[in-house]
N, C-alpha and C positions, 0 to 999 in steps of 0.2 A: 556469498555476501549478498545482502539485500541492496538493490540498486537505489540510488537517491532519486526520489520522484521529482524533486525540483530540478536536478541536473538533467534528468531524462526528458522532462517536458519543456523546460525553459532554456536548457543549456548553460545554466549558471549554478555554481556550487552553493550549497546552503551553509549555515553555521556549524552543522554537525558533520559535514562531509569529511571523511577521513577518520572518524571516530571508531568505526568497526575495525578498519585496517590497523589503526593504532592499538586497539585492544588486543588484536591477534599478535601484533609485533611485541607488545608488552608481555604477553603470556609465553612467547617464544624466547624472551630474554633479550630482545633487541631494543634496549631502553632508549638509546639516542635516536634510532629510526622512528620509534613510537612518538617521541617528542616532536621530531621534525614533521611527521605526518599530521599530528593533531596536538598542538601545545597544551590544550586543556586536559589532556588525559590524566596527568598526575594529580591535578587539583580535584578532578572528578573522582578519582580513586580514593583520595583522602576524604572527600565528602561522603562517599559511600561507606567507608570504614567508620566514620563518625556517626552516620545515621544508624548503622547496625549496632554500634556500641551504645547509642542513645536509646535504642529499643529496650535494652536490658538494664541500663543505668540512667535514670533520670536525675538531673541536677539543675540547680538554679542557673539561669542564664543560657540554657541550651538553645532557646529560640533565637536569641541574638547571635549566637555562633552559627546557627543555620542560615540566618539572613546574611551574615557576613560571607559565608561560603557561597551562597547563591550569587551575591553581588560580585564576588571575586571571580567565580567561574564565568559569569556572564561577561565581565570585563575582558577576561582572557580570550574568550571565544570571539567577542566583537573585534578586539584589537588584532587577533590573528587572522580573522576574516578580512579585515580592511587591508592588512599587509598582503594577504594572498591575492586579493582583487587588484591591488596596485601592481603587484608583480605580473599578474596575468595581463593587465592592461598594457604594461610596458613591453611585454613579449609580443603582443598582437599588433603593436604600432611601431 
């Protein structure tokens, strides 16, 4: 696995920390563990499937769907990051 540069240099996890491990867990069939590791994994997979589908089939309104996916994924990543940091802060104090 590639190390997180942010965590290595600053000691703080980034928004993407856990994504690689969650993808591996997902491919191994550990669906619950993948979600616990990185909650945005399923929305990112759905977004990737939509993008691949959209390469071959263009339709009206696809740009709005992409923007909605981006906003949803960003929201899930930010919320899960805040929860993770609050839990980390509570464990250290």
